[in-house]
Structures are given as structure tokens and as C-alpha cells.
N, C-alpha and C positions, 0 to 999 in steps of 0.2 A: 913632422908628425902626420900620419895618414890614418883615416878612419873611413871605412865604407867607400873607398875610392876618392875621398876628399882629402886634400892636403891642407893642413892647418899651419899657420904662421905665427910666430911670436911677435909681440908688439914692436920690438926693436927692428925686426925685419920689415914690418909694414911701414914704420916711420921712415926707414931708409928708402923704401919704394916711393914714398910721397915726398921725400926730401924735407921732412918736418921733424920736430923734436918729439920725444915720447910724451912730453907734457901736452903738446898740441894734439897728438893722437888720443890721449886720454880724454881731452876736452871733446873731441869729435865723437868719441864713443859715448860719452855721457849725454851729448846733445842728440844722439841717435843718427848721426851722419854716416857712421860706418857700422854695419852689422858685426856682431861678435858672438863668441861662445864662451861660456865659463865651464872649463873642464877640470875637475878636481882642484878647485881654488886657484886656477890659473886662467888668464884671458888668452884666447886664441881667435884668429881670424881665418876664415876659409879663403884660400887663394882665389877661387872662382869669384867670390863676392868682392874681393879687393880689386881684381882685374876689371870687374864690371864698374866699380866705383871710379877707378882711374879713367876709364873711357867716358863715363858720364861727366866727370869733372872737366875733362879736356873739352867736351862738347858744350856743356852748360855753365862751367865755372864752379868754383867751390862754394857750397852753401854758406851764407853768412858773409861772403866776401862783398865788400861794398862796391858800388858802381865805379868809383874813381880808381880803385885798385884794378878792376877789370880793364878799364881803358888804358891804364899805364902798362899793363901786361901786354896789350896789343901793339904798343908802340915799338 
């Protein structure tokens, strides 16, 4: 779905991009970790916002992830 040059993604597509469940994605959305849009009673994510979040998570880690999980990831 595109609007004004922005491409919007469905929750299942975003969950696949992050390799997480849709439930985890829902939690991240509710916690304000990922920006989203509500379009006619459906949730959509701007591809540009998601790509920016992916880059930030790779650089800084996932918000809320504890330090031991970050260390294990580096091993």
C-alpha cells in the first residue's frame, strides 16, 4: 500500500522483517518502540520508519533488551 510516495507495510510483513512474532510487534507498538499509522481501522507501518528502526536496533540494540541478552548476542 502506498500513499503520497510512502509505502505502508502490514504487521505480518514487519514481524517477518524483524524475525519476531506479531504479538511481540504488537507489544513494541504499544510501548512506542515502533511508529505506526491507523488507516481505516487497520494498523500500518511506513517502510521508511521500519528501515530506520532496523538500523537503530542494529547499532544500539533493541529497547528493553537486558544487558546480558546484548552480551550473549555478541558472542
